[in-house]
N, C-alpha and C positions, 0 to 999 in steps of 0.2 A: 422246422428249424429256424426259418426267418433269418434275422440278423446274426444269430449265433453261429450260422454256418461259416462266418468269417473269423471266428475266434482263433487267436494265436496265444498259446500258453505263455504265462509269465516265466521268465528264466530264473534260475537260481542265482544267488549272489555268493561268490566265493569269498573266503577269508582274505584279508589284506593287512598290511602293516601300516598303522597310523604314525605320522611323524609329528612329534611335539604337541599332542593335544593337552588341554587342561580339562579333565573330566572328573567330576566327583559325583558319586551316586547316580550315574547315568545321565548327568546334565553337564552342559558346558558352562564353566564358570567365567566370570568377568576377566578381561585383560585390557591392556592398553594397545590400541591399534598400531602405534608407531614403535613401541618398544615392549612387546609382550613378555611376561614372565610365565614360563611354561613349566609344567610338571610332566614326569614320565607317565605314560598311560599304563593301565593294568589290562591284561588280556580279558578279564571279566567284563570291564566296562565296554571294551571294543566289541565283544561278543554280544553284549546286551543291546547295543545300538543296532548291530546287524540283525540280530534275532527279532527285535521289535519291528524293524523296517520290513524284514522278510515276511513276517506274519501279517502285519497291518497295512503295509504300503505307505506308511508315513512315520516320521519321528520328529518330536518337538524338542529342539535343543534350547534350553532355558539360559538366559543371560549371556548369550554369545558376545554381545557388545555391551560395554559398560555404559553407565549414564553419561559420562563425558563423551564417549564415542557417539552415542545416540544424538546428543545435542549437536555435534559437528555434522553428523549425517543429515539431521533434520534441517540444519541451516542450508546445506547445499541442495537437499530435496526441494525446499521452498524456492530456492534460487532457480532451479530448473523449471519448476512450475511457472514462476513469473516470466521466465524467458519464453516458455511455450505459449503462454497467454498473450505475450506481446508480439508473437510471430505472425498472427493473423491466420495461421493454419487451422484446419479442423482437428482438434485434439480430443474430441469426445469419442471414446472407444466403446460406447454402449453397444452391446450385441443386438442382433435382430433374429427373427425366427419364431416358430410357433410357440415355444415355451415362454419367450419374452412377451409375446402378444397376450398370453394367458394372464401374465402378471400386471398388465396395463402400466408399463413403466416408460412410456414414450417421452415423458418430460424429465426423466432422470438422466444423470451424467456420470461418467467416470473418465477422468483426465489421464492421459497415457502418452508415453513415448518409449521407444526401445533404447537400450544401451546408454544407461546413465554414466558409464565410465568414459564415454566420449564427451560428456559435458564437464565432468568433475574429477579432479585427481583424488579428492577425498573418497569418492565412491570407488575409484580404481583400487585404492589402498584397502578399502573395506573387503574387496573380493580376495585379497591376499592375506587378510588377517588370520592369524594362526588358529584361533578357536573355530572360526568358520571353516577353514580348510580341514581341521581335525575331524569335525563332524562329517564333512563331505567325504573325506578319505575313509572314515569308518564304514561308509556305505559303498562307495565306488572303488576303493582301493587307492594306492598311492598316486595314481595318474589321473588328474582331474582337469577336464577341458571345459572352458566356458563356451557355450553356444550363443547365448544372448542374455541380456537383462531387460526387464520391463518395469517402468514406474507406473504405479496405479494410485491415483488420488480419488477416493470416494468422498465427495463433499458432504458436509453435515446436512442431514434431512433430505437430501436429493441425490444421494449416491446410488448408482445403478447396481442391480444384481448381476450375477453371471449364472446362466442356467447350468444344470449338471452336464458334464461332458468328460471325455478322455482326451488328454493332450497329444497322444501319439499321432492323431490324425494330421497334425500340423508339421511335425518334423520327426518322422519315424527314423530310428537308427537300426543298423544291421543286427545288433546284439541286444536291443531293447534295454540298454543301461541308462537311458535318459531319465533324469529326475530334475526337480526344481527345489530351490530353497527360498522361502519367502522371508525376507528380512523385514521385521516390523519396526518401523520408525516411530509409530504411535502405538497405543494400545489398540486392540481389536476385540471388542465384545460382540456377542450375538446381535445386540441392537445396532451395532455399528456395521454389521454386514461382514463378520469375520469369515474366514475360510471354513468350509463345510465339506465333509467327506463321508463315504461309505467305507468304513474300515474293512480291509481284506478284499475289496473289489478289484484290486490290481491283479488278483489271481485269475480273473476272467481273461487276462491278456488283451490283445487287440480285438476289438469288436467293431465291425463295420457300422457306419452311420452314427457314430457317437461324438461327432464334432460339436454338438450342441446347437447347431443351426437348422436341424431338420428333425422330423419325427423319428423316434427310435424305440424299438421293442424293449431293449435293455434299459434305456433311460426312463421309460414310462414306469418300469418296475422299481426304479430308484429315484423318486421325486425329491426335489430340493427340500420339501417340508419334512421328509423323514430322515434327512442326513444328520450327521453328528457335528455340532459346532466345535471348532478348535480355537477357543479364545486364547489370546496371547498378550504379553506385555512388551513395551518397547525394549529392543535388544534381543528378543527371542527370534529364532529362525525355525520355521516349519518346513521340513524336507518331505517331499512326496514323489512317488513313482509316477511316470507319465501315463500309465494305464489305470491309475486310481480314479474312480468316479468322484468328481468334486465340483463345487460351485460356491456361490455365496448369495446371501440375501441382500436387499437394499440397506443402505445406511439411513436409518430413521432417527438416529441420535442427534444431539446438538454439537457433536465433535467430528472432525474429519478423520477418516481412516487412511493412513499413509503406509504404503508397503512398496518394496522393490523385490520383484521375483527374479531369481538367478537360475537360468537353465544350464544344466551341467550333464556331461556324460563321461564315461571312462576313456582312458587314453588308447585303448585297443578297439574302440568302437568308432563309427562314423555315420553321418546322416545319409540315408538312402537318397540317391540322385535319380532324376532331377528334383530339386527342392528350392523354391524361391524365397524361403524365410531367411531373415538376417542370420548370419552365422559368423561369429567372431573367430572361432578356432583358436582361442587364446589359451595357452597352457598355464594353468594356475598352480599346478603341482605336478612334479614328476616329468613325464614325457608323453608326447603325442606320437604314437607309433603309426598313425594313418595319414599324416600330412605328406604331401608330395610337392616337388618343386613347382609344378604347373599350378597347383593350388596356392602355394605361398606367394608366387609371383603375380597372381591375378589382382 
């Protein structure tokens, strides 16, 4: 049995009511972040989002942010990066471990910080943008809670890869509703080190030893080279379940890859304690049924 002895099944996703999405042919259409023009959803499109995510463990929402919004987001993305570079702190989040050693990437970098919404009001508004929330609600239901965000800049030609892994290892939740949405500020091609997945691998559930920092029976059977690249355009958001096996190649292109990952869970779920990972507990939509006075006052 090996590592598979620790497998925890992937939970089913129940139907939910989406509020004010703009969805056409299973994609999220453009809107204005500050004054969105929304259309009523159809149950067919809602079910399509849920069904695709349920089967494959991810969903690519196209054109969630308009070109004008992306320009605004990129301006503040670059401002955050410059502030990080001026801080004198270590901002290289390149991973270590046996898989990284095999790829010989010691000289590569990926610049990183948590919680872009603490730096920028533009990025805070991006998390409340109606198209983004519509897609998130289509998967999680009406109650959407922000756990954290992460900025990743893969520099041109020297952007570091991420080995294959499951995210549940870092912030497990009681009902396993945790997922992420990767907001693409730049394009992300395979050459640029775009997000890569094994579709359907979320159905393995929690498997021990899949953090990406150590040897794993499961991850050895799902190498980075065999995964499926999910190329994206600026303004697209790739949502994925935290049990999905995923990673990314180095950026070998002449363009930087700019993304912000938004970690979300449903309002009736909570992170298993103790857990030292940053946790914003910010209600983006609906209600947080698990918050307590002692936590809110902390």
